[in-house]
C-alpha positions as CSV (number, residue, x, y, z in Angstrom):
1,L,88.4,-5.7,-66.2
2,M,91.5,-4.9,-68.3
3,A,93.3,-2.1,-66.6
4,V,93.2,-3.3,-63.0
5,P,94.6,-6.8,-63.4
6,L,97.3,-5.7,-65.9
7,G,98.2,-2.6,-63.9
8,V,98.5,-4.3,-60.6
9,L,100.4,-7.3,-62.0
10,A,102.8,-5.0,-63.8
11,A,103.4,-3.1,-60.5
12,I,104.0,-6.4,-58.6
13,Y,106.5,-7.5,-61.3
14,I,108.4,-4.2,-61.4
15,A,108.5,-3.8,-57.6
16,E,109.2,-7.4,-56.5
17,L,110.2,-9.7,-59.3
18,A,112.2,-7.7,-61.9
19,D,115.9,-7.3,-61.5
20,R,117.5,-3.9,-61.1
21,R,118.3,-3.3,-64.8
22,V,114.8,-4.2,-66.0
23,K,113.3,-2.0,-63.2
24,E,115.4,1.0,-64.2
25,L,114.1,0.5,-67.8
26,L,110.4,-0.1,-67.1
27,K,109.8,2.5,-64.5
28,P,110.6,5.5,-66.7
29,V,108.7,3.9,-69.6
30,I,105.6,3.6,-67.4
31,E,106.0,7.2,-66.2
32,L,106.3,8.4,-69.8
33,L,103.2,6.4,-70.9
34,A,101.2,8.0,-68.0
35,T,101.9,11.5,-69.5
36,L,101.1,10.4,-73.1
37,P,98.6,12.9,-74.7
38,S,95.1,11.4,-75.1
39,V,94.9,12.5,-78.7
40,V,97.8,10.2,-79.5
41,I,96.0,7.2,-77.9
42,G,92.8,8.2,-79.7
43,F,94.7,8.3,-83.0
44,F,96.2,4.9,-82.3
45,G,92.7,3.6,-81.6
46,M,91.3,5.0,-84.9
47,V,94.1,4.0,-87.2
48,I,95.3,0.6,-85.7
49,V,92.7,-0.8,-83.4
50,A,89.5,0.1,-85.2
51,P,90.4,-1.7,-88.5
52,L,91.7,-4.6,-86.5
53,L,88.4,-5.0,-84.6
54,Q,86.4,-4.5,-87.8
55,S,88.2,-7.4,-89.6
56,M,88.4,-9.7,-86.6
57,F,84.7,-9.6,-85.6
58,D,83.2,-8.7,-89.0
59,I,81.4,-5.7,-87.7
60,P,80.3,-2.5,-89.6
61,T,82.7,-0.2,-87.7
62,G,85.6,-0.5,-85.3
63,L,84.7,2.7,-83.6
64,N,82.6,1.3,-80.8
65,I,82.4,0.6,-77.1
66,L,85.1,-2.2,-77.2
67,N,87.6,0.1,-78.9
68,A,86.9,2.9,-76.4
69,S,87.2,0.5,-73.5
70,I,90.6,-0.8,-74.7
71,M,91.9,2.8,-75.2
72,L,90.7,3.9,-71.8
73,A,92.3,0.9,-70.3
74,L,95.6,1.8,-72.0
75,M,95.3,5.2,-70.4
76,A,94.5,3.9,-66.9
77,I,97.2,1.2,-66.8
78,P,100.2,3.5,-66.5
79,T,98.6,5.4,-63.6
80,I,97.6,2.2,-61.8
81,T,101.0,0.7,-62.3
82,S,103.0,3.7,-61.2
83,V,101.0,4.4,-58.1
84,S,100.8,0.7,-57.1
85,E,104.5,0.2,-57.6
86,D,105.2,3.1,-55.4
87,A,102.9,1.7,-52.7
88,I,104.5,-1.8,-52.9
89,H,108.0,-0.3,-52.9
90,A,107.1,1.7,-49.7
91,V,106.5,-1.5,-47.7
92,P,109.3,-1.9,-45.2
93,Q,112.0,-4.4,-46.0
94,A,111.7,-5.7,-42.4
95,L,108.3,-7.3,-43.3
96,R,109.8,-9.2,-46.1
97,D,112.8,-10.3,-44.0
98,A,110.5,-11.5,-41.3
99,S,108.5,-13.5,-43.8
100,Y,111.6,-15.1,-45.3
101,A,112.8,-15.9,-41.7
102,L,109.6,-17.9,-41.2
103,G,110.4,-20.0,-44.3
104,A,108.1,-18.3,-46.8
105,T,109.1,-18.2,-50.5
106,K,109.4,-14.9,-52.4
107,W,106.0,-15.5,-54.1
108,E,104.3,-16.3,-50.7
109,T,105.9,-13.2,-49.2
110,T,104.7,-11.0,-52.0
111,I,101.1,-12.3,-52.0
112,Q,100.6,-12.8,-48.2
113,V,102.7,-10.0,-46.8
114,V,103.6,-7.3,-49.2
115,I,100.3,-6.9,-51.1
116,P,98.2,-6.7,-47.9
117,A,100.6,-4.1,-46.5
118,A,100.3,-2.0,-49.7
119,L,96.6,-2.6,-50.2
120,S,95.5,0.9,-49.4
121,G,98.0,2.4,-52.0
122,I,96.9,-0.2,-54.6
123,C,93.2,0.7,-54.0
124,T,94.1,4.4,-54.3
125,A,95.9,3.7,-57.6
126,I,92.8,1.8,-59.0
127,I,90.5,4.7,-58.0
128,L,92.8,7.3,-59.6
129,G,93.0,5.2,-62.8
130,M,89.2,5.0,-62.8
131,A,88.9,8.8,-62.3
132,R,91.1,9.5,-65.3
133,A,89.2,7.1,-67.5
134,I,85.8,8.5,-66.5
135,G,86.8,12.1,-67.1
136,E,88.6,11.4,-70.4
137,T,87.1,13.3,-73.4
138,M,89.3,13.2,-76.5
139,V,89.8,9.4,-76.6
140,V,86.1,8.5,-76.4
141,L,85.3,11.4,-78.8
142,M,87.6,9.8,-81.4
143,V,87.1,6.1,-81.0
144,A,83.6,5.5,-79.4
145,G,81.7,6.1,-82.6
146,G,79.8,9.2,-81.5
147,A,76.3,7.8,-81.9
148,A,73.8,9.3,-79.5
149,M,71.9,6.0,-79.0
150,V,71.5,3.3,-76.4
151,P,74.0,0.5,-77.2
152,H,72.9,-3.1,-77.2
153,S,76.4,-4.7,-77.3
154,I,80.0,-3.8,-77.0
155,F,80.3,-3.6,-80.8
156,D,77.8,-0.7,-81.0
157,P,79.0,2.9,-81.3
158,V,78.1,5.2,-78.4
159,R,78.6,8.7,-77.2
160,P,79.8,9.0,-73.5
161,M,79.0,12.0,-71.5
162,P,82.4,13.8,-72.0
163,A,82.2,13.2,-75.7
164,S,78.6,14.6,-75.8
165,I,79.8,17.8,-74.1
166,A,82.7,18.3,-76.5
167,A,80.7,17.4,-79.6
168,E,77.5,19.4,-78.9
169,M,78.6,22.5,-76.9
170,G,79.4,24.5,-80.0
171,E,76.0,23.8,-81.5
172,A,73.8,24.3,-78.4
173,P,72.0,27.7,-78.5
174,F,72.9,29.9,-75.5
175,R,70.6,29.4,-72.5
176,S,68.6,26.8,-74.2
177,N,67.5,23.5,-72.6
178,H,70.2,21.8,-74.6
179,Y,72.8,24.2,-73.3
180,Y,71.8,23.7,-69.7
181,A,71.6,19.9,-70.2
182,L,75.2,19.9,-71.3
183,F,76.2,21.9,-68.2
184,A,74.3,19.5,-66.0
185,T,76.2,16.6,-67.7
186,G,79.4,18.4,-66.8
187,I,78.3,18.9,-63.2
188,V,77.6,15.1,-62.9
189,L,81.1,14.3,-64.3
190,F,82.6,16.8,-61.9
191,F,81.0,15.3,-58.9
192,V,81.8,11.7,-60.0
193,S,85.5,12.7,-60.4
194,L,85.4,14.6,-57.1
195,F,83.9,11.6,-55.3
196,L,86.5,9.2,-56.7
197,N,89.3,11.5,-55.6
198,L,87.9,12.0,-52.2
199,L,87.5,8.3,-51.8
200,A,91.1,7.7,-52.8
201,D,92.2,10.3,-50.3
202,Y,90.0,8.7,-47.6
203,I,91.4,5.2,-48.3
204,T,95.0,6.5,-48.2
205,H,94.6,8.3,-44.8
206,R,92.2,5.8,-43.3
207,Y,94.5,2.8,-43.7
208,K,97.8,4.7,-43.3
209,E,97.5,4.6,-39.5
210,S,96.6,0.9,-39.6
211,G,99.6,0.1,-41.8
212,A,101.9,2.2,-39.6
213,A,100.6,0.3,-36.5
214,F,101.1,-3.0,-38.4
215,T,104.7,-2.3,-39.4
216,G,105.5,-0.9,-36.0
């Protein structure tokens, strides 16, 4: 809900609306944010966002689902923006020129021509952003609250699967049920990430031929 609209809109702005100087400034910044260590984002969530949420909503703790969601969105936005911008930039200029020749405005060309032509790349960017957020460990371990309980609202603390593995693996007796349960959790995460990456690869190759035929 947060990462997809912001990431895609930022990509559209950088690729289609920003002037050259702004584009040369924003593109490296986005690439840098995409490589930012997760512990830095988690520290930001603990020190800045958690007290802010606690004071704004008058809740017992700011380390909760909402904080973790915001931090994961911040991690996914640079990935979505960077890959989406590359997909939009790869749309042939001839499509834009043809749209302008038919009397379309720049905004109409962007929405009705460029975005559909780059849709497969944008979908791939969204899936890759989701995959990074789902597999993230350090951020959710730091800002989600670490409570092994079923949450009832976004203001409750929680312990996601990656955080459970990181927090409990050192305490689980070797070859115990707890030990095997944590490995099963890791296998589930592995297959979820694998599925999302395969889906992104499928979308890229499935619609690449359609896009090539369309541009040809």
